[in-house]
N, C-alpha and C positions, 0 to 999 in steps of 0.2 A: 664269917674267915674262915680260911682254912688253916689250920693247924697239922704241922705233919710230926713223925714218931717223936721228936727231939721237942716238942711241945713249941717250936719257935713259930712266928706268924710268917708264910709267905706270899707274897706279891706286894705290892704296895708302893716299894721308895726305888727311884729309878735315876741313872744319872744318863746323861747326853751330851753330844756332841757332832760334829761333822767332818768328815775324813774328805779331803779334797785330793784330786787328781792331779793332772799336768798342766792346767793353768792358776792353778793357786785362787779356785773360785768363780773363774770368769766362764765355767761351762760345768754341767752336771757334777752333784758333790753327792756323798751319801750321809745322810742323816740317821745317827745310831740311837738309839736307846738299851739302855741294860738293867736290866732288873737284880737290885744288888742281892736277895735272899737265893734265889734259883737260878743266877748267873743268866736269866734266858736272855738272848741278844736279838733285838730287832734292828734290820738294816734296811732304810729304804734310797732310792734313787730318788735326787729332789732337783730340779731345775738349775737353780744354782746357790751358791751361797747369802742369801737375803732373807731377811725376817718376811716378807712376804711368802717365800717357795718354805719355809718351818712351818709357817703359822699355817700353811695351806695343809701343810702334812697334817698338824696338829688338827686340825678342825675336821680330815678325815677321819683321822682316828676317834676322836669324840665322835663323829657322827657313827662310826661303826659299833661304838660299845654304849652309847647313849648316854641312858641315865646310869649306867653302869662305869662310865669313865672315873669319876671320882675312887670308887671304891678300887678298881686296877690299878688308876696312875696318881695314889696317894700324896707322893711328893716327887719332883723331878729338880735335880741340880744340873744346871748347865754352866759352860763358863761365860765371862761377859765379850764374847765376839759380838760384832756386829749382827750376826744371823739371828743373836737370840734380843735385838730391840726389842723385842715385841711380846717376847715371851710370857711377859705377867699377866698378860689376857689367859691363859688359862686359868688362871684362878677363879674367874667369871666362872667355869666350869665345877668349882670346888676344889680341884688339885693346888696345894702348896707350889711354886715356883721358887726355887733358891739359886743363887747366883756364884759360883767359885771367884775368890780374887785374882786379877790377874795373874798369869804367870806361874799358876797352881795346878799343874796338871795332877799333883798327887792328892787334891780333894776330890778327884773322881779317878781312882787308882782301877777300879775293875772297867772302868769304860775302857780306858786308856789301852788296857792290855789287852779286850777283847777287840778294840780297834787294830793294834800292833796283831794278832792272832787274822783279824781278817784280811791284813797283807797279803797274806797266803795265798789270797783267792785274785785279788786287786793289788797289783804289786805296787809300791810307793813309785810317782812318778809315771803310771800310766793313766793315760786317760779314761775318764769313768764312761763318756762317749762311748767307749768301747765294748762296755759291758750291759747287757738289759737287764730291765728290773727284774726278769727273772733268774740271770747270773747273780744279780745282788740278793736277792732272797734266798737262793738257793744255798750260797755261801752262808747266809745267819742259820738255815736249817741245818746245813752240815756241820756248824759248830754247835747248836743247841743239842743235834743228837750224840754228842761225845759225852761218855759217863766221865764224872765228877768225884775224885778222892771226898772231898770235902761236902760231899752230894750223897752219900753213903752206897759211893758208885750207881746213882741214879742220873738221868739226863738230864739239863734243865728245860727239857719238852715234857717230860713226864708231869715235872712238877709242877710248871705251867699251868699244863693241861688240867691240874688236880684243881689246883689255883681258880683257874677259870668256871670249871665244874661248879665249885662250892659257892663262888660270885652269882653265878648265873641259876643257881637252883634254891638262891635267899630269896 
């Protein structure tokens, strides 16, 4: 595990949600994940607001990180939306899945806040179809490149890169 100078563990605990565009999930949506300590924000365009699309992305992330997946994603908290109906399947990879209560966005506050910041790049009501996968990833990169006071004026990107280095070095 990677320890920051303040002796806190970075990485591992995530909040997830979907950001819908114009047609309330009848078209592409953005699936976002936020790591709670480093405030690393990941955003991916998926084909729709369905559990198949969400699990397809999670499977792709699992394939990318392989045996380190459960070390990087120790826990993930999502809401009780229909798009997360099959989300408990991530537990077969060693990741603990938690579900927030209905209508309690305050149980995932950091992700909700970052989804609001993300709206500067993809305005509410705009079709997600109008944005490429690169546009979505670029918006997340922009958010991760901003220094944060609570992180000692370091960026989420710096801290998450250091965390990944530690995970893959072990």
